[in-house]
N, C-alpha and C positions, 0 to 999 in steps of 0.2 A: 504494500500500500504506500502511496506517495502522499498526496495532499488530502485524500478523502478520509473523513472521520468515520469511526465505527457507526455513527448515527446514519451516515449515508448508506452504508451496507445494510443496516437494519431497516431503513426506510425502503430500500429497493426490495428487500426480502418480503416486507409487508405488502408492498405493491404487487409483487408476483403472486403471493398467496391470495390476495383479494381478487385479482384478475382471473386466476384459475378457478376460484370458487364461483365467480360470476359466470364463467364459461360453462362449466359442467353442472353446477348446482342451480343455475337460474335460466340461462339462455338455451342450454342444450341438455336439460334434465332428462328428456326422453330421446332414445335413439331414433334418428331420422336421416333421410338423405339430404345432404347439404346442397342447396341450390347455388347456381353461379352467382345470383344476385346477393345471397347471404354471404357467400365466401368473399366476394369483392368488397362488401361492406366491412367485414372484419379485416380484410387485408389493408384497406385504406385507414381503418381505425388504428391498427398496429403501427402503420407508418406515421400516422399523426402523433401517436404517443411517443414514438422514437424521436420525432422532431421536437416535441415538447421537452423530452428528456435532454436533448442537446442544449436547449435554452436553459433548462434547470441546472445543468452542469456549469454553464457559463455564469449564471447568476450565483450559484452556491459557492463557487471558487473565487468570487470577487470581481467578475467582469473586467479582468485585466488581460494583458497579453498571454500570460500563462494559462488563464482560464479559456481563452480563445483557442490555444493550441490543444488543450484537453478536449474541447468540444469538437474540433476538427478530427482529432484522433478517433473519437467515438464514431463520428459520422463515417469516416473512412473504413474503420473496422466493421461497422454495421453493413455498409454497402458490399464489402468483400464477403462477409459471412452470408448475407442474403443471396448474393449471386452464386456462391458456391453451393448453397442449399438447393438451388434449382437443379443442379446436377444430381443431388440426392433424390429429388422427386422422381426421376426416371426409375431408380432402384425401388422406391416405395411402390410405384405402380406395378412393377414386376412382381414384388412380394404379394401384393393384394390379388393380382391375377393368378399367381401360383397357388395360393391358398383359397381362391374363390371367395374372398371376403365380400359380403353383401354391402352395398353402398351405405345403408343405414347404420352399419357398425364401424365404418372406417373412421369416423370422427372420434369415437371412444378409443380406438386403438392408437390413433395419433396423439390423443390427449395424454394417455398414460405413457406413451413412448416419449413424449416431450418432457414429462416430469422426470423420467429416468435420465434423459439427455441433459437436463439442467444440472442435476446432481453430478453426473459423470463428468461433464465438462468443467465443473468447478474444481474437481480433483485434478483433472488434466492441466488446467490453466495454472493452478498453484504449483504443480510439479514442473511445468514448463518454465515458469518465471524463476523458480528456485534453481533449476538447472542452469539457466542463462546467467543468473547472478553469481552462481558458484563457479561455473565453468564457462568463461566467456567464449571459448572456441566453439561451443555447441551451436552458436549462431551460424557458423559456417556450415555445420552439418545440416541444420534445419534448412538453410538456404539452398544447399546442393540438392536436398531431398525435394524441395518445392520445384526446382528447375527440372529435375528428372520426372517428377509427377506431371508437370505441365507438358513436357515433351511426349510422355506416354499418352496423355489425354488427347493431344493433337493427332497422334498416330492411331488413335482408336483403341488403345489398350484400356478398356473399361474395367472398373471393379465389378466382380461377379459375386453374387450371393447364391450359394447352393444350400438351402435349408436342410435338405436331407443328409448332407455331408458335414454340416457345420459342427465342429467339436463341442461348442457350448450347448447347442440344442441336443446333441447326442448325450452329453453328460447330464443334462437336465432330465431327459427321458430315462436315463439309467437309474436315477435316484428318486424320481417322482413320476407316478403313473399319469398317463395322458389318455383321455378318451378320444375315440374316433368320431363320436356323434356330435352333431351340431347342437349347441345349447344357447342359441341367440347371442346376446351381447355379454354373456357371463364368461368370466375367466376361470373360475373354479366351481365345481359342483360336487355334491356328496353322493357317492355310490357305494353300496355294500359297506356302510358304516365307515367309509374313509373318503378323504378329499382327493379329487383328481383334477388335473388341469384340462382345460378344453383346448381345441385347436386354435381358438382365438388368442389365448395367452401365448401360444407358441409364435403367433404372428407378432405380438408385442415384443417378444424376446428377439426375434429376427430383425425387427425395425430398430431395436436398441443396438444390435450388433452392427447394422449398416451405418447408424449414426456414429458409432465409435470409429469405424473405418474412415468415414469422411472427416471426423474431428481431427484425425492425425494430419490431414492436409490443412484444414481451415485454421486451427489454432496457431500453428507456426506462422501462417500468413498474417494473422492479426498481431502476433508478437513482433513481426517485422516493423509494424507501425508504432507500437508502444509496448513497454514492459510493465505498464501499470495494471495490476490484476483487476482493479475495479473497472477500468475502461474496457479491458479485454473481455471480462465476464459479462458486463452489461450489454456490450455490443453483440456478443454471442447469444445472450438470453433473448434480446429483442428479435434477433433474426430467427431463432428457434421458435419463439412464440408465434411469430408471423408465418412460419413455415406451413402450419396446418391449414390455415385459411388460404394461403397461396397455393397449396396442393389442389384444393377443390376449385380454385379459380383458374388454374393453368393446366390441370390434368388432361383436358381435352384439346389444349392448344400447344403443348410442348413440342409437337412435331413441326410446328411452324418456325420455331427458333432453332433451325438445324445448324446454323453457324455459331450458335452461342457457345458450344463446347470449345470452339477454337478461340473465342474471346476469353473464356475462362482459363484455357491453357496459357494464353499470353499473359493474363493477370498473374497466374502462379509463377511463370518464368520471370516476370518483372519483379514481383515481390521477392522471389528467391535470389535474384541478382542483387536486389537492394540489401538483402541480408549478407550475402557473400562480400559485397563491396562496402559494408557498413563503416569500416575503419579507414577506407581510402577515398570514398566518394559519397558524401552525404546528400541524400535527396530529401528535401523538405516535405513534411506531411501534406501540406496543401498541394504540392506538385504531384505527390502520390495519388491523392484524391482525384485530381484532374485527369491523370493518366488512366487510372482505373475506370473512371466514368466514360472517358473517350473510347477506350477499348470495348467496354460492354455495350455502350450506345451504338457504336459502329457495327458490332456483330449483330445486334438486334435489327438495325436498319437494313443491313445487307440481307438478312434472313427474310425480311418482309418484301424487299425489292426482288430478290431472286428466290422464288419458292422452290421446294425440293423437287427434283426431277423424278417423275414416275417411270421407272425403268420398264415396268411391265406395259404401261400405256404406250411408251415410245416404241417398244418392240412391236406392238400390235399395229401402230401407224405405219411402221416400215414394211410390214407384211401387206 
């Protein structure tokens, strides 16, 4: 922690708890299919809250030059996290399709998956900051890792999730019985005087594993912007909280942004090089924000201007 007081951590924790309670306990008390209109409303709401949080940081830290830098660091980290989360949406869609999760249960799965992700990322962020502060050279390792990851993404080496082969899922099934029957939106049911997990809980477990895999990329990317745990975690948290609504808003449109993965790969390579060159060539956070925004914006515009080519359709026309 740098300038942020324990009160700011406590206030953010209370804010998260209240928002999660409103989400599941009030607005989405009953399982239902989330409409595009509803998901867009929540997406804009989370973006607006993130914007207000930027102003809150600026005000709380004294509205001076240092406070301005912190606000820009949060905004840059938030944009990077939110953008990289879009790549994770493709995997979540595959997971839901693999397990045949009904539309009305997807919101609950993502809700509990996000709670686990918030806790898991807090641990990873504290560990990452501790490693960097203890071993300065680890920045070069993180940077090289991001560059390699960006290149692999551009070449199409996607992360794959194989639920039936995942060691964590296999380990869970070894020590805890899992029923094969569908039990609606329940994660555990009682059968023959003992509790058993439902397939829907396995889906939550796989979603958590996928987030852990993506966190290995995204957290070092934000650590390249700032080493302040509060800024890193809050930017992660806002991006994760907005991920669920973003999923329902974009799940049917992701194929339109077919060049976005190249933009994300360039962002990872840029951030990785920023970490590798941290001691020889300093890049201002405002410049980083501008570069990231230009890369992502350009990839989206090109995707809209040049729609994906339908190979099958082209083949039929040639015949």
